[in-house]
MIDREN-606764 format. One line per 3 residues: number of its first residue (from 1); their letters; for each residue x, z, y of C-alpha. Coordinates in steps of 0.1 Angstrom, whole numbers, plus 5000, padded with zeros to 4 digits. Layout:
NUM) a) X Z Y | ...
END
This chain:
1) mee) 7913 2947 5609 | 7933 2980 5613 | 7967 2975 5628
4) nlp) 7986 2994 5602 | 7965 2985 5572 | 7987 2981 5541
7) ilk) 7987 2946 5529 | 7992 2936 5492 | 8024 2916 5490
10) eak) 8032 2915 5453 | 8012 2916 5421 | 8023 2911 5385
13) alk) 8002 2914 5354 | 8015 2938 5327 | 8001 2947 5293
16) kfr) 7968 2965 5287 | 7952 2953 5320 | 7978 2970 5342
19) lrv) 7992 2955 5374 | 8025 2962 5391 | 8017 2960 5429
22) kfs) 8036 2963 5461 | 8022 2968 5496 | 8036 2960 5531
25) dgv) 8042 2997 5538 | 8066 3000 5508 | 8041 3017 5485
28) ege) 8044 3003 5450 | 8034 3012 5415 | 8012 3004 5385
31) vdl) 7974 3004 5385 | 7953 3004 5354 | 7923 2980 5357
34) sef) 7912 2984 5321 | 7880 3001 5331 | 7868 2968 5345
37) agk) 7878 2946 5315 | 7849 2928 5299 | 7823 2940 5325
40) gvf) 7803 2916 5347 | 7826 2890 5362 | 7856 2907 5346
43) alw) 7844 2893 5312 | 7868 2865 5323 | 7895 2889 5311
46) ndy) 7883 2888 5275 | 7908 2860 5274 | 7939 2880 5284
49) sqf) 7957 2849 5296 | 7931 2848 5324 | 7941 2883 5335
52) ekv) 7977 2873 5337 | 7968 2845 5362 | 7964 2871 5390
55) iig) 7974 2859 5425 | 7972 2874 5460 | 7945 2857 5481
58) psg) 7946 2848 5518 | 7931 2882 5528 | 7954 2903 5506
61) elm) 7930 2905 5478 | 7938 2902 5441 | 7923 2869 5428
64) wne) 7918 2855 5393 | 7896 2826 5403 | 7870 2817 5430
67) dvd) 7845 2842 5416 | 7867 2871 5404 | 7886 2891 5429
70) mdg) 7893 2927 5440 | 7900 2941 5475 | 7936 2950 5482
73) lgi) 7926 2982 5500 | 7907 2994 5469 | 7938 2989 5448
76) ylk) 7958 3008 5474 | 7934 3037 5473 | 7935 3037 5435
79) ltg) 7973 3037 5435 | 7978 3064 5461 | 7948 3086 5456
82) ktp) 7941 3085 5493 | 7906 3084 5508 | 7895 3055 5530
85) eev) 7895 3078 5560 | 7932 3087 5554 | 7941 3050 5554
88) lpk) 7917 3040 5581 | 7916 3068 5608 | 7889 3049 5627
91) lqr) 7865 3056 5599 | 7869 3093 5603 | 7864 3091 5641
94) lsh) 7832 3070 5635 | 7818 3094 5610 | 7822 3123 5635
97) a) 7808 3104 5665
END
């Protein structure tokens, strides 16, 4: 794992499939996950009370149950608009090796 990888520290369900999140580097804000609602494993969210049960898993991922989760880094990228290479400099070095 990258040394300075931002770790998801807080997540709170809001209305319309939005989450308020906060990361270890101080970045915080709202992310809209409505594009996933009702698709594949996210059909779980058809019952909105299930979406509201979001927790942070042991690896900093968002979790709704054992089968439904999202990577914290993906949420960070969505929130900040950064690329994986900007957050993980080793990726950039590997792609140019």
